[in-house]
VEXZA-759509 format. One record per residue: x, y, z negated of N, C-alpha, C, O, CB in turn; residue number from 1; residue in one letter. Coordinates in steps of 0.02 Angstrom, whole numbers, plus 50000, padded with zeros to 5 digits. Last residue first. Glycine has a CB too. Layout:
BEGIN
NODE   nc1   nc2   nc3  cac1  cac2  cac3   cc1   cc2   cc3   oc1   oc2   oc3  cbc1  cbc2  cbc3 num residuo
NODE     X     Y     Z     X     Y     Z     X     Y     Z     X     Y     Z     X     Y     Z NUM       A
...
REM end
This chain:
BEGIN
NODE   nc1   nc2   nc3  cac1  cac2  cac3   cc1   cc2   cc3   oc1   oc2   oc3  cbc1  cbc2  cbc3 num residuo
NODE 46955 52109 54590 46982 52168 54625 47008 52220 54578 47032 52272 54600 46929 52198 54668 176       S
NODE 46941 51952 54604 46962 51995 54549 46993 52057 54581 47052 52055 54598 47013 51959 54500 175       L
NODE 46812 51853 54672 46868 51899 54681 46879 51941 54618 46832 51962 54585 46856 51945 54741 174       P
NODE 46863 51715 54564 46879 51770 54610 46815 51796 54642 46766 51760 54640 46930 51748 54663 173       L
NODE 46826 51603 54500 46824 51665 54461 46840 51726 54504 46832 51783 54481 46873 51661 54403 172       L
NODE 46845 51501 54590 46776 51513 54567 46770 51574 54520 46714 51593 54503 46750 51452 54532 171       D
NODE 46984 51498 54610 46941 51527 54661 46871 51542 54636 46840 51591 54658 46937 51481 54721 170       A
NODE 47078 51539 54461 47046 51493 54507 46996 51527 54553 46969 51580 54536 47012 51437 54468 169       P
NODE 47225 51633 54444 47153 51634 54435 47120 51586 54485 47133 51591 54545 47124 51706 54443 168       V
NODE 47374 51561 54378 47337 51589 54434 47262 51582 54423 47238 51533 54394 47356 51553 54500 167       P
NODE 47428 51602 54216 47402 51549 54260 47364 51582 54317 47324 51628 54305 47356 51500 54220 166       A
NODE 47573 51667 54148 47509 51684 54179 47489 51627 54226 47527 51607 54270 47515 51752 54219 165       V
NODE 47665 51706 54006 47649 51653 54054 47581 51672 54082 47536 51691 54045 47648 51580 54021 164       L
NODE 47778 51839 53964 47711 51810 53969 47710 51753 54020 47748 51752 54068 47660 51862 53989 163       E
NODE 47919 51839 53887 47868 51889 53901 47799 51858 53904 47766 51850 53853 47883 51925 53967 162       G
NODE 47986 51723 53865 48018 51773 53907 47969 51828 53927 47978 51860 53978 48047 51740 53969 161       G
NODE 47923 51646 53774 47911 51630 53844 47946 51677 53892 47937 51673 53953 47836 51630 53859 160       F
NODE 47959 51711 53658 47980 51642 53668 47974 51621 53741 48014 51582 53766 47939 51595 53623 159       Y
NODE 47889 51831 53660 47959 51832 53681 47986 51761 53693 48031 51752 53734 48003 51867 53629 158       A
NODE 47725 51808 53727 47772 51807 53670 47842 51805 53698 47854 51781 53754 47758 51745 53623 157       H
NODE 47565 51773 53787 47619 51822 53783 47659 51815 53719 47631 51815 53664 47590 51892 53788 156       E
NODE 47472 51692 53908 47501 51685 53841 47560 51732 53840 47601 51733 53886 47523 51609 53825 155       L
NODE 47323 51702 54008 47390 51726 53988 47408 51707 53917 47365 51705 53872 47394 51802 53996 154       K
NODE 47206 51618 54038 47241 51658 54087 47313 51676 54068 47358 51666 54108 47203 51721 54100 153       W
NODE 47101 51496 54036 47156 51518 53992 47208 51552 54037 47248 51519 54069 47189 51457 53953 152       A
NODE 46936 51522 54085 47005 51511 54110 47055 51539 54060 47054 51598 54043 47014 51543 54179 151       H
NODE 46772 51470 54122 46818 51495 54070 46889 51475 54090 46900 51417 54110 46800 51468 53999 150       L
NODE 46637 51422 54171 46682 51471 54201 46723 51508 54149 46712 51566 54133 46643 51521 54243 149       L
NODE 46607 51252 54179 46604 51310 54134 46657 51360 54159 46715 51341 54167 46617 51289 54059 148       M
NODE 46559 51205 54346 46595 51195 54284 46584 51256 54240 46554 51305 54261 46672 51183 54296 147       R
NODE 46469 51238 54444 46500 51172 54448 46541 51154 54385 46555 51096 54373 46545 51169 54508 146       P
NODE 46321 51312 54374 46390 51320 54397 46421 51250 54399 46400 51206 54361 46432 51368 54350 145       A
NODE 46170 51400 54337 46205 51341 54362 46276 51358 54386 46288 51412 54413 46166 51308 54419 144       P
NODE 46127 51479 54186 46148 51488 54255 46187 51427 54279 46233 51404 54244 46192 51552 54262 143       M
NODE 46105 51465 54055 46050 51444 54098 46068 51451 54172 46029 51432 54216 45986 51483 54083 142       S
NODE 46199 51421 53913 46198 51448 53981 46139 51420 54020 46125 51360 54019 46264 51433 54018 141       S
NODE 46211 51372 53779 46152 51407 53801 46152 51437 53871 46107 51477 53886 46139 51459 53756 140       G
NODE 46320 51294 53743 46308 51357 53708 46258 51402 53744 46262 51463 53739 46373 51395 53700 139       Y
NODE 46314 51186 53829 46317 51174 53757 46299 51237 53717 46267 51234 53665 46387 51149 53736 138       R
NODE 46325 51238 53957 46259 51215 53934 46258 51205 53858 46206 51215 53826 46240 51151 53969 137       R
NODE 46405 51344 54036 46416 51315 53969 46350 51296 53938 46322 51333 53898 46454 51365 53923 136       D
NODE 46384 51415 54152 46398 51343 54158 46409 51308 54091 46420 51248 54090 46459 51333 54200 135       G
NODE 46447 51566 54090 46410 51533 54144 46432 51460 54149 46492 51445 54150 46421 51571 54212 134       V
NODE 46445 51593 53918 46487 51580 53976 46445 51542 54028 46411 51493 54012 46551 51539 53956 133       V
NODE 46309 51699 53857 46350 51638 53859 46392 51633 53922 46378 51665 53973 46305 51577 53854 132       P
NODE 46264 51820 53782 46296 51821 53848 46340 51759 53855 46401 51765 53859 46338 51887 53858 131       R
NODE 46225 51847 53650 46176 51825 53699 46200 51834 53771 46162 51852 53816 46112 51864 53690 130       E
NODE 46324 51859 53561 46299 51922 53589 46249 51909 53646 46232 51954 53684 46357 51965 53614 129       I
NODE 46344 51722 53537 46323 51765 53481 46295 51831 53506 46248 51858 53477 46382 51778 53434 128       F
NODE 46400 51678 53657 46331 51658 53640 46303 51703 53585 46244 51720 53587 46330 51583 53617 127       K
NODE 46526 51735 53638 46484 51759 53693 46411 51737 53683 46365 51775 53700 46510 51733 53761 126       L
NODE 46567 51659 53526 46558 51731 53521 46517 51760 53578 46476 51804 53567 46626 51765 53519 125       H
NODE 46572 51528 53578 46527 51543 53522 46515 51618 53518 46458 51640 53507 46556 51517 53456 124       I
NODE 46670 51544 53678 46605 51517 53694 46553 51535 53641 46498 51556 53657 46609 51441 53703 123       R
NODE 46780 51586 53604 46751 51630 53655 46680 51608 53672 46635 51649 53679 46795 51630 53719 122       I
NODE 46797 51471 53514 46786 51540 53491 46754 51585 53543 46704 51617 53528 46852 51570 53471 121       Q
NODE 46815 51333 53511 46761 51360 53552 46747 51434 53538 46691 51458 53548 46697 51320 53540 120       H
NODE 46901 51345 53359 46875 51300 53411 46814 51332 53445 46767 51354 53411 46857 51231 53381 119       T
NODE 46996 51497 53335 46945 51448 53314 46921 51406 53373 46922 51429 53430 46885 51484 53282 118       R
NODE 47108 51591 53316 47107 51533 53361 47058 51480 53338 47078 51423 53323 47176 51504 53366 117       G
NODE 47104 51768 53336 47107 51709 53293 47101 51650 53341 47091 51659 53401 47049 51709 53238 116       T
NODE 47096 51850 53440 47143 51870 53388 47151 51815 53336 47198 51815 53296 47121 51935 53355 115       L
NODE 47080 51831 53612 47062 51804 53546 47118 51821 53496 47177 51808 53508 47050 51727 53550 114       I
NODE 47013 51923 53736 47075 51914 53699 47056 51890 53629 47020 51924 53592 47118 51981 53696 113       R
NODE 46941 51908 53889 46929 51895 53818 46995 51881 53784 47030 51833 53801 46880 51836 53808 112       A
NODE 46875 51994 54021 46938 51973 53991 46923 51965 53917 46895 52010 53886 46997 52026 54004 111       E
NODE 46736 51945 54125 46766 51978 54068 46835 51951 54052 46852 51893 54067 46721 51971 54007 110       V
NODE 46616 51968 54245 46682 51940 54234 46714 51979 54178 46719 52041 54182 46727 51942 54300 109       L
NODE 46445 51947 54221 46501 51992 54214 46565 51952 54205 46569 51908 54162 46490 52041 54154 108       T
NODE 46288 51925 54312 46341 51904 54267 46397 51956 54267 46398 52003 54307 46369 51835 54288 107       S
NODE 46197 51960 54411 46172 51930 54349 46225 51907 54301 46209 51873 54252 46129 51873 54365 106       G
NODE 46314 51972 54523 46241 51959 54523 46221 51923 54459 46229 51862 54453 46221 51917 54585 105       D
NODE 46436 52063 54425 46416 52019 54479 46340 52011 54478 46307 52042 54436 46451 51950 54475 104       R
NODE 46561 52176 54373 46491 52156 54371 46476 52114 54433 46502 52129 54487 46444 52218 54368 103       Q
NODE 46717 52156 54296 46681 52160 54359 46609 52136 54349 46597 52083 54321 46716 52119 54414 102       Q
NODE 46769 52167 54167 46813 52182 54224 46773 52193 54288 46792 52235 54330 46861 52124 54235 101       L
NODE 46744 52206 53995 46715 52191 54061 46764 52211 54117 46795 52264 54114 46648 52228 54070 100       P
NODE 46821 52130 53861 46826 52188 53905 46796 52170 53973 46821 52124 54006 46901 52212 53913  99       K
NODE 46820 52083 53695 46792 52069 53761 46791 52133 53802 46765 52185 53781 46720 52040 53755  98       V
NODE 46908 52011 53569 46899 52074 53604 46877 52057 53675 46911 52020 53710 46965 52118 53605  97       I
NODE 46862 51922 53426 46872 51919 53498 46861 51988 53528 46810 52020 53514 46825 51866 53531  96       T
NODE 46889 51840 53275 46888 51905 53309 46905 51896 53383 46955 51865 53400 46936 51955 53276  95       H
NODE 46836 51762 53128 46851 51753 53199 46840 51820 53234 46789 51853 53225 46807 51697 53231  94       A
NODE 46853 51686 52968 46852 51746 53010 46869 51728 53082 46911 51685 53095 46901 51798 52982  93       D
NODE 46758 51536 52935 46822 51572 52939 46814 51633 52984 46775 51633 53031 46878 51526 52966  92       K
NODE 46642 51462 52941 46659 51494 52877 46724 51532 52877 46745 51558 52825 46661 51442 52825  91       G
NODE 46632 51427 53075 46648 51375 53025 46670 51404 52959 46712 51375 52925 46702 51330 53052  90       G
NODE 46667 51588 53112 46655 51523 53144 46677 51470 53094 46735 51470 53072 46694 51515 53213  89       I
NODE 46605 51756 53093 46639 51696 53068 46619 51634 53108 46563 51627 53132 46623 51686 52995  88       P
NODE 46631 51884 53206 46580 51840 53178 46614 51776 53156 46649 51745 53196 46523 51826 53230  87       S
NODE 46659 52013 53293 46685 51988 53229 46629 51949 53196 46585 51977 53162 46709 52047 53183  86       E
NODE 46704 52070 53445 46654 52027 53413 46688 51999 53351 46738 51964 53355 46628 51970 53461  85       I
NODE 46726 52223 53514 46759 52174 53472 46703 52136 53437 46661 52165 53403 46808 52207 53420  84       T
NODE 46710 52278 53685 46684 52269 53617 46727 52218 53579 46761 52176 53610 46611 52246 53618  83       M
NODE 46687 52383 53826 46731 52341 53785 46702 52337 53715 46675 52385 53688 46804 52370 53784  82       E
NODE 46531 52377 53918 46583 52412 53881 46625 52363 53841 46603 52308 53823 46552 52465 53834  81       H
NODE 46435 52300 53981 46456 52362 54014 46509 52402 53976 46529 52456 53998 46397 52404 54025  80       D
NODE 46383 52152 54032 46424 52179 53978 46455 52242 54007 46496 52238 54053 46479 52127 53950  79       I
NODE 46239 52069 54085 46282 52128 54092 46319 52142 54027 46289 52145 53973 46242 52189 54114  78       T
NODE 46229 51890 54117 46203 51956 54102 46256 52010 54110 46310 51999 54138 46176 51958 54032  77       G
NODE 46351 51771 54066 46284 51786 54092 46264 51857 54072 46280 51880 54018 46233 51734 54065  76       E
NODE 46524 51787 54105 46470 51787 54055 46404 51803 54089 46401 51843 54135 46485 51837 53998  75       A
NODE 46665 51709 54147 46607 51740 54179 46550 51731 54129 46530 51675 54113 46590 51708 54250  74       V
NODE 46827 51746 54082 46764 51709 54080 46712 51746 54121 46716 51807 54128 46740 51698 54006  73       A
NODE 46997 51729 54042 46947 51758 54086 46885 51714 54080 46890 51653 54074 46972 51763 54161  72       L
NODE 47100 51760 53897 47060 51717 53940 47019 51759 53988 47008 51818 53976 47014 51671 53899  71       Y
NODE 47248 51770 53807 47198 51806 53845 47165 51758 53895 47199 51720 53929 47230 51866 53883  70       T
NODE 47339 51775 53661 47302 51730 53705 47246 51769 53740 47203 51797 53707 47273 51670 53667  69       K
NODE 47498 51802 53592 47436 51833 53616 47404 51787 53668 47438 51764 53714 47450 51904 53645  68       A
NODE 47572 51730 53456 47565 51723 53529 47497 51752 53548 47445 51730 53524 47571 51647 53551  67       I
NODE 47555 51743 53322 47606 51785 53354 47603 51781 53430 47628 51826 53464 47675 51765 53331  66       E
NODE 47476 51670 53236 47444 51717 53283 47493 51765 53315 47475 51820 53334 47391 51756 53247  65       R
NODE 47525 51567 53167 47534 51633 53136 47506 51689 53180 47513 51748 53164 47608 51646 53122  64       S
NODE 47500 51462 53255 47465 51464 53191 47469 51533 53158 47422 51555 53125 47493 51411 53145  63       A
NODE 47591 51490 53360 47519 51491 53373 47480 51499 53307 47433 51539 53303 47496 51427 53410  62       F
NODE 47712 51475 53289 47697 51539 53322 47622 51545 53337 47593 51598 53329 47738 51546 53387  61       L
NODE 47701 51340 53251 47704 51392 53200 47687 51461 53229 47652 51500 53198 47775 51394 53169  60       S
NODE 47706 51280 53376 47646 51272 53334 47643 51325 53280 47590 51352 53265 47644 51201 53303  59       S
NODE 47838 51314 53411 47782 51340 53450 47717 51335 53410 47677 51382 53410 47774 51302 53516  58       L
NODE 47909 51240 53312 47917 51312 53319 47857 51344 53356 47830 51394 53333 47982 51328 53355  57       E
NODE 47865 51108 53338 47854 51138 53272 47859 51215 53276 47818 51250 53247 47905 51111 53222  56       A
NODE 47912 51093 53469 47840 51087 53455 47824 51119 53388 47773 51154 53382 47818 51012 53455  55       A
NODE 48048 51103 53449 48015 51155 53489 47940 51153 53476 47908 51205 53473 48030 51144 53564  54       A
NODE 48066 50985 53374 48083 51050 53345 48049 51107 53383 48022 51153 53352 48160 51061 53346  53       A
NODE 48031 50885 53465 47991 50893 53404 48004 50962 53372 47957 50994 53347 48008 50837 53353  52       R
NODE 48039 50940 53637 48069 50913 53576 48022 50925 53517 47979 50969 53519 48138 50944 53562  51       T
NODE 47963 50992 53737 48004 50934 53753 48035 50902 53692 48056 50844 53693 48058 50953 53801  50       R
NODE 47791 51039 53727 47861 51049 53706 47899 50985 53721 47871 50930 53717 47865 51067 53630  49       A
NODE 47661 51118 53824 47693 51059 53796 47763 51078 53773 47790 51128 53796 47695 51000 53848  48       F
NODE 47513 51208 53848 47585 51210 53831 47606 51145 53798 47574 51120 53751 47600 51270 53784  47       V
NODE 47413 51259 53980 47420 51209 53927 47494 51208 53912 47535 51207 53958 47391 51137 53947  46       V
NODE 47317 51380 54063 47381 51362 54032 47373 51311 53976 47331 51320 53931 47416 51424 54006  45       I
NODE 47176 51328 54163 47227 51374 54140 47286 51342 54106 47303 51284 54120 47197 51421 54094  44       G
NODE 47000 51294 54135 47061 51290 54175 47113 51334 54141 47097 51374 54097 47049 51312 54249  43       T
NODE 46885 51195 54042 46922 51257 54049 46984 51245 54092 47017 51194 54086 46942 51285 53979  42       T
NODE 46827 51075 54016 46807 51109 54077 46844 51175 54089 46834 51206 54141 46733 51122 54075  41       Q
NODE 46897 51040 53892 46898 50998 53951 46880 51035 54015 46916 51028 54065 46850 50942 53942  40       T
NODE 46987 51175 53812 46929 51132 53820 46930 51097 53888 46961 51121 53935 46864 51173 53813  39       D
NODE 47166 51162 53788 47106 51199 53804 47048 51149 53813 47059 51089 53822 47115 51243 53867  38       I
NODE 47313 51169 53682 47267 51136 53728 47206 51179 53738 47194 51228 53702 47247 51068 53702  37       R
NODE 47477 51175 53641 47418 51219 53651 47373 51186 53703 47393 51177 53760 47439 51291 53674  36       H
NODE 47559 51060 53626 47560 51115 53577 47498 51158 53581 47469 51176 53530 47622 51157 53587  35       V
NODE 47606 50897 53644 47554 50944 53662 47549 50997 53607 47537 50980 53549 47486 50908 53673  34       L
NODE 47767 50845 53680 47719 50860 53627 47670 50912 53650 47689 50966 53674 47756 50883 53563  33       Y
NODE 47851 50705 53749 47831 50775 53753 47774 50784 53703 47739 50737 53687 47810 50795 53826  32       I
NODE 47978 50588 53775 47930 50616 53728 47915 50688 53748 47960 50728 53761 47957 50612 53656  31       E
NODE 48053 50563 53888 48021 50508 53853 47966 50532 53806 47914 50500 53800 48072 50467 53814  30       R
NODE 48040 50656 54039 48057 50654 53968 48019 50597 53935 47961 50584 53951 48040 50722 53933  29       Y
NODE 47995 50669 54167 48055 50631 54158 48078 50627 54085 48130 50598 54071 48110 50660 54200  28       G
NODE 47876 50731 54202 47932 50773 54179 47998 50735 54174 48051 50766 54176 47915 50804 54113  27       S
NODE 47784 50632 54234 47807 50678 54286 47869 50717 54266 47910 50734 54309 47751 50727 54302  26       R
NODE 47765 50569 54112 47792 50530 54167 47818 50575 54223 47867 50559 54256 47740 50482 54194  25       S
NODE 47711 50676 54040 47773 50645 54016 47805 50606 54074 47866 50609 54083 47760 50598 53956  24       R
NODE 47592 50699 54108 47644 50750 54112 47711 50723 54088 47764 50744 54113 47624 50811 54072  23       D
NODE 47522 50580 54074 47535 50597 54144 47593 50647 54149 47638 50638 54190 47472 50626 54176  22       R
NODE 47520 50594 53933 47551 50536 53964 47569 50551 54037 47624 50535 54060 47505 50475 53960  21       S
NODE 47446 50712 53918 47515 50709 53893 47552 50651 53926 47611 50658 53944 47517 50702 53817  20       A
NODE 47324 50669 53973 47361 50725 54003 47434 50723 53982 47479 50732 54024 47328 50793 53983  19       I
NODE 47290 50567 53884 47300 50551 53955 47339 50606 53990 47382 50592 54031 47232 50541 53990  18       A
NODE 47277 50643 53767 47328 50590 53770 47342 50571 53843 47400 50559 53861 47305 50528 53731  17       H
NODE 47169 50724 53794 47235 50756 53785 47291 50704 53788 47346 50720 53809 47237 50794 53718  16       R
NODE 47072 50647 53925 47087 50660 53856 47156 50693 53851 47196 50690 53898 47085 50595 53814  15       S
NODE 46993 50722 54068 47043 50679 54038 47054 50697 53966 47047 50755 53946 47109 50683 54077  14       R
NODE 46909 50789 54153 46879 50752 54098 46929 50705 54066 46910 50653 54039 46818 50714 54123  13       R
NODE 46954 50958 54201 46951 50885 54210 46919 50853 54149 46904 50887 54100 47022 50856 54221  12       C
NODE 47008 51101 54286 46959 51072 54241 46956 50997 54255 46955 50975 54312 46889 51105 54250  11       A
NODE 47187 51110 54311 47118 51113 54335 47071 51083 54283 47092 51043 54241 47111 51075 54402  10       P
NODE 47309 51209 54238 47276 51144 54236 47206 51152 54263 47168 51196 54241 47274 51116 54164   9       R
NODE 47412 51310 54244 47357 51305 54291 47327 51236 54296 47320 51207 54350 47380 51327 54358   8       S
NODE 47566 51243 54185 47523 51299 54203 47469 51279 54252 47480 51238 54297 47564 51356 54230   7       I
NODE 47645 51190 54051 47611 51162 54109 47558 51212 54128 47510 51222 54091 47581 51090 54094   6       S
NODE 47801 51225 53976 47733 51246 53993 47707 51211 54055 47743 51204 54104 47730 51321 54002   5       P
NODE 47892 51161 53863 47881 51143 53932 47811 51164 53951 47764 51124 53943 47892 51066 53943   4       L
NODE 48020 51220 53756 47949 51217 53772 47941 51201 53845 47981 51226 53886 47912 51283 53753   3       G
NODE 48153 51241 53742 48130 51172 53738 48055 51164 53749 48030 51108 53752 48148 51143 53672   2       S
NODE 48263 51342 53829 48198 51338 53798 48175 51266 53800 48177 51233 53852 48147 51385 53834   1       M
REM end
């Protein structure tokens, strides 16, 4: 496999170029290609490819929505049932399935599966239902948090041998 997954990236303020440069030096490869990135404050899976051909193949799989993407988020307020949010983003269709996992003091830990891949999709969709991601000031969170509580948890496709899973960070635990 020419894809080089980098799992469990902590939230940081580095640019994608700085991350690629750091990972290129650690991997021992002269060239690596960033294929799947996440927002700065988001933790979780970031995917790199070691070759241009692998980057093209992986990019095609992401673009055709063949790779299933599942996130964890802590949303403000109560979400008590699974729902599909279908609300356009930037004039394009966008679909997110939100499943509550655990109620907390004034918030809900949710699993969010994105069926499309729009920029800030989960953040925008949770704001749309008036349940912004905790710590996401850009999209209306009023609850304090050291970071935006959003985590790129799983990527699923045969290319990865099934699924890649990033360990859940401590600020999203306990996950019982």
